[in-house]
N, C-alpha and C positions, 0 to 999 in steps of 0.2 A: 511484706511487699519488698521487691528488689529495688536497690538503689539505682537511679539513672545517672549516667555520666553526662555532664554538660559538654564534654569533648566529642566532636563529631567523629564518626568512624573514618579513619584515614583511608581505608581501602575503598570505601564507597565514593570518595572524592577524587581519586586519582583518575586521570584520563587514560584511555587506552593508548598504547604506543602506536604511532602512525606506521603504515606499512613501509617496508624497506623499498619496495618497487611499486610505483603507481601505474606504470606502463604508458604514461603520458609522453616520455621521451621517445619511446618506440613509435607511438602513434604519430608524433610530430615529424620524426625523421622519415617515416614512410610517406607522409604527406609531401615533404620536401622532395623526396626521390620521385614519387609518382607524377607530381606536377612540374618537375624539373625547375624548381624555384631557384633563381640565383641567390647565393648567400655570401656573406663576408664573415670569415672566422677571425676573431681576435684571439691571438695566442697569449700564453702566460707572459712571454717576453715582450708583449705589446706589438708584435709584428702582425700585420693583417694580410690575409690571402683571400681571394675571391674565386668563386666557381660554383659548380653544382655538386651536390652530394650524390654519388653513384651507388655507394655501398656503405654499410655500417655493421658493426658487431659490438660486443660488450666492451671492447678495448679501444677501438678506433673508428674513424670514418675515412672514406676515400673521397677526396675532392677532385673533380674533373675540371681542368682549367683550359681555356683557349689561348692564354698568353704565356704558358709555361707547362712544364711537365705535371702530370697528375700527382697528387700527394696522398700518402697515408698519414693521417694525423691522429696521434694518440689522444683519447678523450681527456686524460689528465693534464695535457698540455693546452687545452682550450679554456680560455677565460669565459668567452661567450660567443654566440654567433647571432647574426641577424639577417633578415631577408632584405635583398636589394630592391 
């Protein structure tokens, strides 16, 4: 009879790696654009800018503002954004 190990198989206990891209960011940005939801963007340097998102891609968003020029904001410079 073969000996059984009391140690659990480590491969069977590891969780699968989460996906790199869930597409939730894309879905949310499309929602904000389609509904023209006013947002405030908090930047890495704690500056805040407000407007509506008109366009986005993998690297940046375009924020359309009424109180100043439109902005292209790199995503890596965004701390977070919230709906107004």
